[in-house]
N, C-alpha and C positions, 0 to 999 in steps of 0.2 A: 169602609172596607180597606184592606190591606193593598197597597200599590207596589209593583214590582219595580226594583231600582238595580239597574245593572252597573256593577261597580267599574266596569271596563268601557262604559260608554264613551268616555273621552278618547280612549285608544281607537275604538270603532270609528269615531268621528274623524279622527286624524288618518286612519286607513282609507276612509272614504274620500277625504281630501286628496290624499296622495294619488289614489286611483283616478280621481277626476282630472288631476294635473297630468298623469300619464296619458289619458284618453285625449287631452288637448294636443300633447306632444304628437301622438299617433296621427291625430286629425291633421295638424300643420304639415307633417311629413307626407301624409296621404295627398293633400292638396297639392304639394310640391311635385309628387309623382304625377298626378293628373295633368298638371300644367306642362311638365316635360313630354309626357306622351302626347299631348296636344300639339305641342312644338314639333315633335318628331312627325307626327301625321301630316302637319303642314309642310314641313321640308320634304317629305316623301311625296306629297301631291305636286309640289314645285319641281321636285327632280322628274316626275313622270312628266309634267307638262314640258319641261326644258327637253326631254328626251323626244317626246312627240314633235316639237319643234325642229329639233335635229334631224329627226327621220324626214320630216317635210322638207328640210333644206337639202338633204342628201338625195331626195327624189329627183325625178326626171327634170325639174326646173331648178337645180342646184344654183345657189346665189353666190357662190364663190367660196374659195377656201377660207378666207378671213372670216367670214360670218360663221362657217362651220366651226372653225377653231375657237371661236368665241363662244359659240353655243357649248361646244365640248368642256371648255374651262368653266363655264358657268355650272354645268352639271357636276364637275369634279369638286368645285367650291361647295355646292350643295351637299355632295357626299361626305366631304371633310365635316361640314356643319352637322349633318346627321350623325356622323360617328362621334363627334364631340358630345351631343345631346345624349347619344346612346351610352357613352362613359358615365355622364352625369346621372342619367336615369339608373344605370347600375349602382352607383353610389348611393342613390336616394333609396333604391330597393333594399340594400343592404342595411342602410339606417332604418327604414320601416320595419324590417324583420326584427332588428335588435329592440326597437321601441315596442313592437307587439310583443316580444318576448318579456320586456320589463312591466308592460301593462299586465300580461297574464299572471306575473308573480305578485304584482299589486292586488290584482283581484283575487288571487288565491289567499293572500294574507288578510284581506278585508273579510273573505268568506269564512276563513277560520275563526275570527273574532264573532261573526255572526252565528255560527254553528255554536259556539260556546255559549252566546247569549240565549239562544233557543233551548240549549240543554238547561242552563241555569233557571230559565223561566219555567220549563217544564217541572224541574225539581222544586222550585218555589210553589208553583201551583198544587202539585202533589202534597207538599208539606202543609200548604194552606187547607186543602181539602181534608187532610188527615186531622188537622187541628179542630176545624169546623165538625167534623165528625165525632172527635172526642168530646167536644163541648156538647154536642147534641146528646151524645150517650149519657153524659153527666146530667143533663136536664132530665132525659127520660128516666135515668135510675133515681134520680131525686124525687121525681113525681110519683114513681112507683113505690118508693120507700115511704113517701108521705100518705099514700093511699093505704099501704099495708099497715102504716102506724095508726091510721084513722079508723081501719076496719078491726084493729086488735082492740 
């Protein structure tokens, strides 16, 4: 039986490899995004905790101006840290968007070769079926001609 051979299989393999590499890049950037989001959540939780402590210190049993000032400075430091993480997160999100765009292009490039392979396979299959049908017709016509010759 005939076997289908796709001439551009090496190209398809290369495109699949490129797509896998782009997926790895997107995954790494996505992990970085998740880490930064977790860091930001932790900082926000610390800020909320510090603010609660500050509210408690400002309450009826205030412990003094120095303690309140210290608490307020801690909250400001955490705010600055959160702002820094937010800037890094914005940069990571931009890189992630670009990496996803590159991945989408790599996927489209691979898919184009796959579609070409599918079309060529269908063409090869139709040609094979047509050839087999012609050969079968030749066998039937030959048998019919022999029967006609034997009858005569």
